N, C-alpha and C positions, 0 to 999 in steps of 0.2 A: 467574439465568436469562439465557442467552445468546440474543440475538434471531435470528429468521429462520432461514434454512437454515444459518447459521454454527454453530448448535448441533449439527446433524447432522455438519457437517464436523469439529467438535471430537472427536466420537466416532470418526469414520473416521480421523482423523489418529492418534489414540491406538492404534487397532486396526492400522493399517498400519505403524506405527513403534514397536513395543512397547519396544525398547531405548531409544528417546529419550524416551518418555513420562515417565519418572521424572525426567530431567534437563532437560526442555524449558524453555527460558527461563532457565536458570541463568546468572548473571553469569559471564562468562569474561574472562580477561585480554585487553585489547585495546590496540592502539596506534592512532595516527592514520594508519595505513597505507592506509586506505580512501579512496575518492573522496569529496570534500565535495559535499553536496547541500543545497538549500534545501527544507524541508518546510513545507507549509501544509495545515491542515484545509480541505477544500473544501466539505464539507457535514456536518451533524450530523443523524442520523435517530433519532427516539424513537418507541416504540410497538411495534406488531406489524404483520404483513402486512395485517390487516383495517383498521387505522387507523394511518397513518403521519403523523408530524409532522416535516416537513423544515425545517431552518433553515440559512441560509448559514453556511459556516465562518468562522473568525476570519481576519482579514487579516494578522495577525502571522505572520512566518516565523522559522524558526530554522535553524541550520546543524547537520547531522548527518553522520556518516560511514558509508558502506556499503562492505563488502568481501565479495566472493564468495570462498569457500574450498573446498578439496577437490573440485575439478572441478565447481563449482556445486552441490554437495550441501549446503553450509552457506552461510548468509548472516550476516554479523556486522553489526549495526546499533549504532552508538555514538551515543547521544543524551545523553551525559554519564554514562550508565550503559550498559555494553556488554550487548547482548542477542543471543542466538544463536538463529537460526531454521533449521529443517531443510526440505529440499526436499520439496514435495508431489509424490508420484510421478506423478500425472496432472494436474498444473497446476491451471488454473481449472475443470476439468471437474466437480470435486466442490463447487465454490463458486458459489453464486448469491446475489445480494442484490437486494432490491426496488429498482425504479427508479421514480421519481415526479418530478413537476415540482419543480424547485429542486435536483435532484441533478445533479452535474456529470459523473458517470461511471457507465456501465452495464457489464455484463459484455461485451456486444457491442462497446462502445467500447474496452475493454481488449484484446480480441482484435485489433481493427483497429489500435490504436496500437502494439501489439507486432509487427505485421506477420506474424501467424500465421494459419493456416488454421482452427484450431479452438481451443476453450477448453483442451483437453488439451495443446496445443502451447505454451501460454503458461507460461513458467517462473514458479513461485510457491514461496514459503517460508512456513512458519507455526510458531507455538508459543504455548503459554500462558506469559505473562510477567507480571512485576510492573512496571507503567508508573508512573513517578514522578508523584505527584499524583493518580493515579486508583486504583491498586491492581491486583488481578488482572484481566487482559484476555486475549482471544484476539487475536493480532496476525498479520495476513497481509500479505505484500508480494509484488508480482508485477511482472514487466517490463512497461513501458508505452512501449517505444521504446528506442533505443540509449543514451540519456542520461537516462532517467527511469524511475521506479517509481511504481506506484500502491500504496495501502495501505488496509486495513480494520482498524479497531480496535474490537472489540466488548466492551462491558462492561455491567454492570447495577448502577450506583450506586443505592442506596436501593431496590433491587428493580425499577427501571424499565429496560427494555432500551434501550441506547444504542449506535449504531454511528456511527463517525466515518470519513469518507472522507478520504484524504490523497493528496497528490501530492508526489513528490520529484523535483526538477529539479537537474541538475548545476550547480555553481557555476562551473566552468571553461568560459568561452565559447570557448576555443581549439578545443575538440572539436566545436563546432557548425559546420555548413556556413555559409559566408559567401555573402551575396548582394550583389554589388557594386552592383547597381541600387538596392538599398535604401539604401545609404550616399549615393548621389548625390542621390536625391530621396525623402524620407520619405513613406511611404504613409499617408495619412489618409483619413477618410471622403470628403472632397471630391476626392481624387485617384483613388478606386477607379473602375474602368470600370463603365458602366451595365449 
């Protein structure tokens, strides 16, 4: 059982992309050609829309590689095992997830972080994949800014619906804008303006 609206998305993804439904999530040859990102689970949600149990994500991070291919139609995620995701034609418009206290990211947040006007404008990719240590999952990645992605990993271990929110931040600090004032005087709580 896949939780929340993500179950409907799984059906819509298969219907809109029949050619890819058979091979979705197939391991494909990959090199470390993609950009390195740090990934962390930011929240773990269990239950259903009527009763959500939200737990903070793990603090551990790992390095993964993400590469966009074929004019952004495919996204290759290398987590030690290469996973191929396909573009969702109408972005986050088909995807909704519950938002509750303790969760770090809502769909509206994703739209704002991506700098887009609507959920349909947010680039997103998805597939059914086999995630190491978890098994079959529905994985969705979406742009969350020029150097980051958000992710949703939906599974049902032991029959209990579980969704993990993830954030992927680029490892390469050279691509980030520099703020020279921040290097001169570190900003802390005591130095913030009232």
